[in-house]
C-alpha positions as CSV (number, residue, x, y, z in Angstrom):
1,M,-11.6,-11.5,-14.0
2,S,-9.0,-9.4,-12.3
3,M,-9.9,-6.4,-10.1
4,I,-7.0,-4.5,-11.7
5,E,-7.4,-3.1,-15.2
6,T,-4.3,-1.5,-16.7
7,V,-5.0,1.8,-18.4
8,S,-1.4,2.6,-19.3
9,D,2.0,1.2,-18.7
10,V,4.8,3.5,-19.9
11,E,8.5,3.1,-19.6
12,N,9.9,6.6,-19.0
13,S,13.6,6.2,-20.0
14,F,14.4,9.9,-19.4
15,L,13.5,9.7,-15.7
16,S,14.5,6.0,-15.4
17,R,11.1,4.9,-14.1
18,R,8.0,3.0,-15.2
19,E,4.6,4.8,-14.9
20,I,1.6,2.6,-14.4
21,T,-2.0,3.8,-14.4
22,C,-4.7,1.3,-13.3
23,N,-8.4,1.0,-12.5
24,F,-9.3,-1.0,-9.4
25,Q,-12.8,-2.3,-9.9
26,G,-15.3,-2.2,-7.0
27,L,-12.9,-0.9,-4.4
28,G,-14.0,2.7,-4.2
29,G,-13.7,4.1,-0.7
30,K,-12.2,0.8,0.6
31,L,-8.7,0.8,-1.0
32,K,-5.7,2.2,0.9
33,R,-2.5,3.2,-0.7
34,K,-0.5,0.5,1.0
35,E,-2.9,-2.2,-0.2
36,A,-2.9,-0.8,-3.7
37,I,0.9,-0.9,-3.8
38,E,0.9,-4.5,-2.7
39,M,-1.7,-5.4,-5.4
40,I,0.4,-3.7,-8.1
41,T,3.6,-5.4,-6.9
42,K,2.0,-8.8,-7.1
43,E,0.2,-8.1,-10.4
44,F,3.3,-6.9,-12.3
45,N,5.9,-9.0,-10.4
46,L,7.8,-6.0,-9.0
47,S,9.0,-7.5,-5.7
48,N,12.6,-6.1,-5.9
49,K,11.5,-2.6,-7.1
50,T,10.3,0.5,-5.3
51,V,6.7,1.2,-6.1
52,I,5.1,4.6,-5.1
53,A,1.4,5.5,-5.3
54,I,1.5,9.0,-6.7
55,N,-2.2,9.6,-7.3
56,M,-5.4,7.7,-6.4
57,K,-8.8,9.1,-7.4
58,N,-12.3,7.7,-6.8
59,Q,-14.6,7.8,-9.9
60,T,-17.8,9.8,-9.5
61,G,-20.9,7.5,-9.5
62,R,-18.9,4.3,-9.7
63,P,-17.2,2.1,-7.1
64,N,-13.8,2.3,-9.0
65,V,-10.5,3.8,-8.1
66,T,-7.9,5.1,-10.6
67,G,-4.4,5.0,-9.4
68,M,-1.1,6.2,-10.8
69,F,2.1,4.5,-9.7
70,Y,5.8,5.1,-10.3
71,V,8.1,2.1,-10.3
72,Y,11.8,2.8,-9.6
73,D,14.8,0.4,-9.6
74,S,16.2,1.9,-6.4
75,E,14.9,3.9,-3.5
76,E,17.7,6.4,-3.8
77,L,16.6,7.4,-7.4
78,A,13.0,7.7,-6.2
79,K,14.0,10.0,-3.3
80,K,15.8,12.3,-5.8
81,Q,12.8,12.6,-8.1
82,V,9.7,12.3,-6.0
83,N,8.5,15.0,-3.6
84,P,10.0,14.4,-0.1
85,T,6.6,14.9,1.5
86,I,5.4,11.6,0.0
87,F,8.3,9.7,1.8
88,E,7.5,11.5,5.1
89,R,3.9,10.3,4.8
90,L,5.0,6.8,4.1
91,E,7.4,6.7,7.0
92,R,4.7,8.2,9.3
93,Q,2.2,5.5,8.2
94,A,4.8,2.7,8.7
95,K,5.5,4.0,12.2
96,K,1.8,4.2,13.0
97,D,1.2,0.6,11.7
98,A,4.1,-0.7,13.8
99,E,2.6,1.0,16.9
100,E,-0.8,-0.6,16.2
101,K,0.8,-4.0,15.9
102,A,2.7,-3.5,19.2
103,A,-0.5,-2.5,20.9
104,E,-2.4,-5.5,19.5
105,A,0.2,-8.0,20.6
106,P,-0.2,-7.4,24.4
107,A,-4.0,-7.3,24.0
108,E,-4.0,-10.8,22.4
109,E,-1.7,-12.1,25.1
110,K,-4.0,-10.8,27.8
111,A,-7.0,-12.3,26.1
112,A,-5.2,-15.7,25.9
113,E,-4.3,-15.4,29.6
114,A,-7.7,-14.4,30.8
115,P,-9.4,-17.9,30.2
116,A,-6.4,-19.6,31.8
117,E,-6.8,-17.5,34.9
118,E,-10.5,-18.3,35.1
119,E,-9.8,-22.0,35.0
120,K,-7.3,-21.7,37.8
121,K,-10.0,-20.0,40.0
122,E,-12.4,-22.8,39.6
């Protein structure tokens, strides 16, 4: 059984986008927007499309999340139609993730070097 239940899948030809609404079973409070976008991309085979999480709501009294996603053919079209604040948040999050990865890499190298230094002392 899949964790993703499709509520609606509408092709909006006027705005040249696909609007997908899904329920994520058992992921209430644990699911991040980036993870949800990755799951939708894999589920619907949207690897060469631009997927944007517009709205994600936790259901009251249940561990479910309902998410609304817009799927565009190109990022330029998405930037024309979607609020620019959403793209600013996405860029900020990507920058933050990159900084965290950069901070983790030296820490892993130091952890690997520490046992080697201890062996040399003995």
